N, C-alpha and C positions, 0 to 999 in steps of 0.2 A: 647394633641402631644407635651408637653415638658415633659413627663412622662421619656425620656431618659435622663432626669438630672440626675437620680437617679440610673442611672447604674454603674457597677464597674468601667468602663472606663471613663466615666465621672465625678466619683467621685475623680479618679486620677488627671483629669483634675483640678478640684474644688480645690484639697489640694495642687497642684504644685502653683496655682495663688496666693490662702490665704499667703504661704508661698513666694512665690516672691514679691509681693507688699508690705509688710511690711520689707523686707527685703531691698530694694530699694530705699524706700524713708529713713529708716534708714543710709543708706552708703551716700545717699544725703545730708540727716542733718548734718552728720560726717563731709563729705567733705566742708559743709557751715562752721562749727563749727571751722574746719582749717584757713579757711579764715579770719572768723572773728578773730580769736585768730592773724593772722599776722597781720590783720591791726590794733590792738589793740597793738601791739609789736611795729609798724612802728611809730605809734602817739606815745608810749612812748620812743622811741629812737631819735624821734624829741626834745621830752621834755627833754631829756637827757643832762645834760653839754658836750658841743664839747672837745675833744682830747687838752688839753693844757690850757684849762679854768679853768678848778678844780686842786687845789691843789695835788701834787704828794702823792702817799701814798706807804708805804712799801710793797714790792713782799709779804711779808710773813704774812701781813695783808689780801691780798685777796686770796692769796694761803697759807696756813697755812704748808703744805710739799708738796713734789715733786709729790704724788700722785692725789692731788687736782684738780680739771676740771676747766678750764675756762668756763663761760656760759656766758649767754645776760646780767646778773648783772654787771659782772667784765671786760669783753672784752670792748675795748675800755676807760679802766682807765688810767691815767696816772700812774707809779708806779716807784720805784727807786730801784736797784737790787745792793748789793756791793761784789766785787767777782775779780777775775784774768782772764782775757782773755785767753781761750787754740789756741792760734794760729797754734798749730800744727793740731788739727782737723778743722780748719777752710773750709767753703764750699761753692760752688756757685749755686745760684739756677738761671737757664738758662730760655729764655724763658718770661720775665716779660717786660713788656710795661710801660713807663714814657712818657708822653708826646709827645705821638704818635710814639716814638722811641723802637726799640727794643734792650733789654740788659740783666742785670743781678744782682740779689743781690748779698751782702756778707754776708755771715752769722757766725758769730765767737760764739762760745759756751761762756758763763760768767761762771766760777766755783763758787759757792755760798757755804756756809755752809750746806743749805739746798737742795744742788742739780746744775744742769747744765741749765742756761736759755738759749735759743736760742734766739741771737740776731743780728739783721738784722741791719748792720751798714749803710747800704747805698745800692746805684744803680749805675752800670754804664753802659754807652753803648757797645755792639759789640756783640761779642761772648765769653761764658762762657770757650769755647775750647782753646780760644787765647785772655786770658785777658787783658795781658801785665802789668803794673805797677800797683799794687794795694797798697793803702797806709795802711801800718802795724797796727795790734790794740797794744793799750797802753801797756805797759810792768806795772808789779806790781799792786798792789790792787788800785781798782777805782770803782767810783761810777757811773751807766750808768740812765738814767731819758728817760723813754720811753712809749710809747704805747701798752697796753696788747692787745695781739691779740690772737683769737681762733685757733687750729690747722687747718690747711688747709684739705680738704678731696676730693677724686676723683670727677672730674666732676663741683669742685668750678670755679668760673670765673677765666682767667687767669692760672689755674694751668696746669703744664706742668707734668704730671702724668704718661707719660711714659717710661717705662723700660728700661733698658741696657744704662743708662747714666755711664760717664767716671769716674773714681775714683776721686772724690774729687767733684763732683756735686750732687745736691740733687734735686730729681724733687718735693714736697711738704714739706712744712714745717709742721711739724708736731711731736709730741714725738714717735708715731710709726715708721717713717721714720728715725729719729736718733738716736734710741736705737740699729741699725742695724749697725751705722757707726761709733758711739762713746763707748769709755770703761765706761760708767759711767751713774746712772739715769739723766734722762731731767724732767724739767718739762713740763706738759702739755702748749700748745700755745707758742709764741711766744712777744718779743717788737721790734717795728721798731722805733729808734731814731730820735729824733727830729731835731736834726742835725749832720752832717755826713762832715768828713775832705773832702777839694778839692780833687781830681775831683769826688770823689763821690758825688751823690743827694740824701736827705733823702727821706726816701720811706713813701709816707702817708698811715697812717692808713685806712684801711676799716672799714665799718661799722660791727657790729656785725651781726651774722651770722643769718638768720632766722628774721632778723628784717624790711625787705626792701619788698616792693610792687614790686616784679619783676615777670619774667615770671612763676615762680614756683607758687609764690602766685595765680596769674590769673589761672593757673591749677588747682588748688584746685576749683575754682569758676566755671571754665568749667565741670570737674567733678559732680560738683554738678548739674547742668542743664542736663548732660549725665545720670546718674540715675533715675532723675524724668521722663524723658523721656522713659527710661528701665519700669520703672511704669506705665506710661501710654501706652505703647505698649503691656504689657501683659493683661490689660484691653481690648484693643481693640483687641485684636487677640483674648481673651475670647468671646466678644461678636461677632466675627467673625465666629467663630466656633458655638457659641449657633445656631448662624440665619440660617449657612448653613447647620447643622443638622435638625433644622427647616423645612426648606425646602425639606429637602430630606424625612422626616417623612412624609409630607403633600403629595407630591407626590406619595408615596406610598400609604397613603390611597385612594386617588384618582384612585390609579391602571395607574397611568401614565409610572412608572418605575416597572420594577420587584421587586419582594420581595428576596433578597438574601438569607433567611431564608426558603423558598420555592420554590425552580429552576423549570422551567416547566420541564414536562416530556417531553423526546427525542420521538417525533414521526417520526421520519427518519424509512422510510420503509429499513428492513434490508432483503439481499438477502436469 
């Protein structure tokens, strides 16, 4: 009855199942590994020194040159940088919330010997299109201390990534965005100052990217379950097809249904 399992059509079905099941298991295991990695990163971030509790280090120690990338190990570190503010290229970052109020960041590039560093000097309430009076950046050479932050990306919480912003405004704080509006190389990432001149308020540093147990992390866990369900579904469909074909073969053997390979002769009388 089960000789049909060796027919070319069924050999193709077997091959599909044999390839699909390990693939689904592999993808589910991979997604589970990503979730486990996020959990480990979350625990590591919790054990890491909080911003302001560890001694500040020179920016050049964490980012040796302007091409160096801010990563999970360097994000959130207190750094110092020496240079001159470029007030002529100061930018406002709209759509930022602080203490439940809408406002904007004040970003001023700091020209250092190694490159320009984006410095968020503070937050102000209101609209970036009508900012009012903004405290000027200090003149001359200055040393600033702040928390190093990774470049923002499209989809990050609180990021206004919409295009068409007026001149002097920036949607995302990232080197990729800044190189389009300033005429010099820019460090990856940015810093937020711990103290801001009134009426600006300091911007609290955000957690390092991909270290929190947010919805994205639990999406990986959900995808894990989906892939294992897909693997089980392939097994279920294979068993269902086999049982259905076996029933058809049994009915054919008992003569309950006509054999499609030997259609009944047409005995209709012809005129």
